[in-house]
C-alpha positions as CSV (number, residue, x, y, z in Angstrom):
1,M,0.0,0.0,0.0
2,S,1.2,3.5,-0.6
3,P,0.1,7.1,-0.5
4,G,-1.3,9.3,-3.1
5,D,-4.8,10.5,-2.9
6,E,-5.8,7.0,-3.9
7,Q,-2.8,5.1,-5.4
8,D,-2.7,1.5,-6.5
9,Y,0.4,-0.6,-5.8
10,G,-0.9,-3.4,-7.8
11,E,-4.1,-4.8,-9.2
12,P,-3.5,-8.4,-10.5
13,A,-6.9,-9.6,-11.7
14,G,-8.7,-6.8,-9.9
15,T,-6.7,-6.8,-6.6
16,R,-6.3,-3.2,-5.4
17,M,-4.8,-1.4,-2.5
18,R,-4.9,2.2,-1.3
19,L,-3.4,4.4,1.4
20,P,-4.1,7.9,2.6
21,D,-1.9,10.6,1.1
22,T,-0.2,11.4,4.4
23,D,-0.1,9.7,7.8
24,P,-2.3,11.5,10.3
25,Y,0.3,11.0,12.9
26,G,3.1,12.6,11.0
27,G,4.6,9.6,9.3
28,A,6.8,10.0,6.3
29,R,5.2,10.2,2.9
30,R,5.4,7.0,1.0
31,P,6.6,6.6,-2.6
32,G,4.4,7.2,-5.6
33,R,3.2,4.8,-8.2
34,S,5.8,2.7,-9.9
35,S,5.9,2.6,-13.7
36,S,7.2,-0.9,-13.6
37,R,4.6,-3.5,-14.5
38,S,6.3,-6.1,-12.3
39,M,6.0,-3.7,-9.3
40,V,2.3,-3.2,-10.1
41,T,1.8,-6.9,-10.2
42,V,3.7,-7.7,-7.1
43,V,2.4,-5.5,-4.5
44,G,-1.0,-6.7,-5.3
45,V,0.1,-10.1,-4.4
46,V,1.3,-9.0,-1.0
47,V,-1.8,-7.0,-0.2
48,L,-2.4,-8.9,3.0
49,L,0.9,-7.6,4.4
50,I,1.0,-4.1,2.9
51,A,-2.5,-3.4,4.0
52,A,-1.4,-2.6,7.5
53,I,1.3,-0.2,6.6
54,A,-1.1,2.7,6.5
55,F,-1.3,2.4,10.2
56,A,2.3,1.6,10.9
57,N,4.0,5.0,10.7
58,R,2.9,6.5,14.0
59,G,4.6,8.1,17.0
60,G,6.6,6.3,19.6
61,D,5.2,4.2,22.4
62,D,3.8,5.7,25.5
63,S,6.6,4.1,27.6
64,A,8.8,1.1,27.6
65,S,9.3,-1.3,30.5
66,S,12.8,-1.8,31.9
67,T,12.0,-5.4,32.9
68,T,13.4,-8.0,30.5
69,T,13.1,-11.8,30.4
70,G,16.0,-14.0,29.5
71,E,15.8,-15.9,26.2
72,A,16.1,-19.2,28.0
73,D,13.1,-18.4,30.2
74,R,10.8,-17.6,27.4
75,P,8.4,-20.3,26.1
76,K,8.9,-21.3,22.5
77,A,6.3,-20.2,19.9
78,A,4.5,-23.1,18.2
79,A,1.5,-23.6,16.1
80,T,-1.5,-25.3,17.7
81,T,-3.0,-28.5,16.4
82,P,-5.8,-27.8,13.8
83,T,-9.2,-29.0,14.6
84,G,-12.5,-29.4,12.7
85,T,-14.7,-32.0,11.0
86,K,-11.8,-32.9,8.6
87,P,-8.6,-31.5,10.2
88,V,-5.5,-31.1,8.0
89,G,-3.0,-33.9,8.5
90,T,-0.1,-32.8,6.4
91,T,2.1,-29.8,6.0
92,S,4.3,-28.4,3.2
93,G,7.0,-25.9,4.2
94,G,5.3,-25.6,7.6
95,I,2.0,-24.6,6.1
96,P,-1.0,-27.0,6.5
97,T,-1.9,-28.7,3.2
98,G,-3.9,-31.7,2.1
99,Y,-7.4,-30.1,2.5
100,A,-10.7,-31.9,1.8
101,P,-12.2,-31.4,-1.6
102,D,-15.3,-29.6,-0.2
103,E,-16.3,-26.3,1.1
104,Q,-14.9,-26.9,4.6
105,G,-11.6,-27.8,3.0
106,A,-11.6,-24.6,0.9
107,Q,-12.3,-22.5,4.0
108,S,-9.5,-24.1,5.9
109,A,-7.1,-23.6,3.0
110,A,-8.0,-19.9,2.6
111,A,-7.6,-19.2,6.4
112,N,-4.2,-20.9,6.6
113,Y,-2.9,-19.3,3.3
114,C,-4.1,-15.9,4.6
115,V,-1.9,-16.4,7.7
116,A,1.1,-17.5,5.6
117,L,0.9,-14.7,3.1
118,G,0.5,-12.1,5.8
119,S,3.4,-13.2,7.9
120,A,6.8,-11.6,8.5
121,E,8.4,-14.6,6.9
122,M,7.5,-13.2,3.5
123,F,10.4,-10.8,4.0
124,N,12.9,-13.7,4.0
125,T,13.7,-14.7,0.4
126,A,14.0,-18.4,0.9
127,R,11.0,-18.6,3.1
128,R,8.9,-16.4,0.7
129,H,9.7,-18.7,-2.2
130,E,8.6,-21.7,-0.1
131,I,5.3,-20.0,0.9
132,V,4.4,-18.9,-2.6
133,D,5.2,-22.4,-4.1
134,T,2.9,-23.9,-1.4
135,V,-0.1,-21.7,-1.5
136,Y,-0.4,-20.7,-5.2
137,A,-1.4,-22.9,-8.1
138,P,1.7,-24.0,-10.0
139,D,1.0,-21.9,-13.1
140,V,0.4,-18.8,-10.9
141,A,3.3,-19.4,-8.5
142,A,5.9,-19.3,-11.2
143,A,4.8,-15.9,-12.4
144,R,4.8,-14.4,-8.8
145,Q,8.3,-15.2,-7.7
146,T,10.3,-12.7,-9.7
147,A,7.7,-9.9,-9.0
148,L,7.7,-10.6,-5.3
149,D,11.4,-10.6,-5.1
150,T,11.5,-7.2,-6.7
151,A,8.9,-5.8,-4.3
152,Y,10.5,-7.2,-1.1
153,S,14.0,-5.9,-2.1
154,N,12.7,-2.4,-2.8
155,G,14.7,-0.1,-0.5
156,T,12.1,2.7,-0.4
157,F,9.4,0.3,0.5
158,L,11.5,-1.3,3.3
159,S,12.5,2.1,4.6
160,N,8.9,3.3,4.8
161,I,7.9,0.4,7.0
162,G,11.0,0.8,9.2
163,L,13.0,-2.2,8.0
164,D,16.7,-2.3,7.0
165,A,17.7,-2.8,3.4
166,D,17.9,-6.6,3.9
167,G,14.3,-6.8,5.2
168,T,15.2,-7.2,8.8
169,A,14.2,-5.1,11.8
170,P,16.7,-2.6,13.3
171,E,18.7,-3.7,16.3
172,G,16.6,-3.8,19.4
173,Q,13.3,-4.0,17.6
174,T,11.0,-6.8,16.5
175,F,9.1,-6.8,13.2
176,V,5.5,-7.9,13.7
177,S,3.3,-9.0,10.9
178,R,0.6,-11.4,11.9
179,V,-2.9,-12.2,10.5
180,V,-5.6,-13.7,12.8
181,P,-8.6,-15.0,10.9
182,V,-11.9,-14.4,12.7
183,G,-14.2,-16.2,10.3
184,T,-14.6,-17.6,6.8
185,K,-17.5,-17.8,4.3
186,V,-17.9,-19.6,1.0
187,T,-19.6,-17.4,-1.6
188,A,-19.3,-19.8,-4.6
189,S,-18.1,-23.3,-5.2
190,S,-18.0,-26.2,-7.7
191,A,-16.1,-29.4,-8.0
192,N,-12.8,-27.7,-9.0
193,A,-13.2,-24.1,-7.8
194,A,-14.2,-22.1,-4.7
195,T,-14.5,-18.5,-3.7
196,V,-13.9,-17.9,0.0
197,E,-14.0,-14.8,2.1
198,V,-11.7,-14.5,5.1
199,W,-12.4,-11.9,7.8
200,Y,-9.4,-11.2,9.9
201,T,-7.5,-8.8,12.1
202,S,-3.9,-7.8,11.3
203,L,-1.1,-6.8,13.6
204,F,1.7,-4.9,11.8
205,G,4.6,-2.8,12.9
206,L,7.9,-2.7,14.9
207,S,7.9,-3.3,18.6
208,G,10.9,-1.9,20.6
209,E,11.8,1.1,22.6
210,A,13.1,3.1,19.6
211,S,10.3,2.1,17.2
212,T,8.6,4.9,15.3
213,N,6.2,2.4,13.7
214,P,4.5,0.8,16.7
215,V,2.5,-2.3,16.2
216,S,-1.1,-1.5,15.3
217,E,-4.3,-3.4,14.6
218,S,-6.5,-3.2,11.5
219,W,-9.4,-5.2,10.1
220,Y,-9.9,-6.6,6.6
221,T,-11.8,-9.1,4.5
222,T,-10.0,-10.9,1.7
223,T,-11.7,-12.9,-1.0
224,Y,-9.7,-15.8,-2.3
225,R,-10.3,-17.6,-5.7
226,L,-9.2,-21.2,-5.2
227,T,-8.7,-24.0,-7.6
228,W,-8.5,-27.7,-6.9
229,V,-5.2,-28.9,-8.4
230,D,-2.8,-31.8,-7.4
231,N,-5.4,-33.0,-4.9
232,D,-5.4,-29.8,-2.9
233,W,-6.8,-26.3,-2.8
234,K,-4.5,-23.6,-4.2
235,V,-4.8,-19.8,-4.6
236,L,-5.4,-18.3,-8.1
237,D,-6.0,-14.7,-6.9
238,F,-7.5,-12.6,-4.2
239,Q,-9.0,-9.2,-3.5
240,Q,-9.0,-7.2,-0.2
241,K,-11.4,-4.7,1.3
242,D,-11.5,-2.9,4.7
243,G,-13.5,-4.2,7.6
244,P,-15.9,-5.0,9.1
245,V,-14.2,-3.0,11.8
246,P,-15.5,-3.4,15.4
247,V,-15.8,-0.5,17.8
248,G,-12.6,-0.2,19.8
249,R,-12.7,-0.3,23.6
250,D,-11.0,2.2,25.8
251,Q,-7.9,0.1,26.6
252,K,-4.5,1.4,27.2
253,A,-1.9,0.3,24.6
254,S,0.8,-2.0,26.0
255,T,4.4,-1.0,26.2
256,A,6.9,-1.9,23.5
257,D,8.5,-4.5,25.8
258,D,5.1,-6.2,26.6
259,M,4.3,-6.3,22.9
260,T,7.6,-7.8,21.9
261,K,7.3,-10.5,24.6
262,A,3.8,-11.3,23.5
263,V,4.8,-11.9,19.9
264,E,7.7,-14.0,20.9
265,E,5.9,-16.1,23.5
266,Y,2.5,-16.6,21.9
267,G,2.5,-19.0,19.0
268,G,0.3,-18.6,16.0
269,F,-2.6,-20.9,15.1
270,T,-3.4,-23.2,12.2
271,Y,-7.0,-23.4,11.1
272,A,-9.4,-26.1,10.1
273,R,-13.1,-25.7,9.5
């Protein structure tokens, strides 16, 4: 996502993103539209991740706790066991695969693929390739890799979200990008295709005492077009829209230290309908 009164970073098969022209909290102006077709294609592919950037460039945290926990004392993050009528029994590259050829399987696939595509792991080249090869249909995945590599190595883009040129967080900070599905809905299905909407909340930003892009929350619904290929559901394309957004409660934001510890200590979920 990027600024401009209403700019598109990419719109593969209708996928579209937008960001406000300037950050209301004084964040830096983001780069304008790229003339490169590959850049236009790519950022549409990473809409799940980029969507939260609009809310990332904000002021510093209220305060930071001086209490730290030793690495050895922290519990290790791990995915929970998927449950459901037909739980997933296999994984590929750490992503649940082998879904049932029905609507339940399509919903589980869409939810888990949403989590993978919206993760911080997409900023690691080797891991990104593995994710794309796993979640996309073979004929689509091959076309995505080069474009994605171009987008994730773009220095201006990385700088705008607070990351170093190699896609890592600055020293003393933790990059957070996590998608948490709230629900799924099938809007169309056939023997070899399904359209599934995933409603989710997204956490995105940098936690740490010196962070100028604190972790913030946003809400989106992404519609996935899935195809049944090689005995599994795979992504062909997706579109994203804002909301539904719940009314926020009057809760005090956690300190940077508390947020960092939460991300490190609480593992993500896998999902099965």
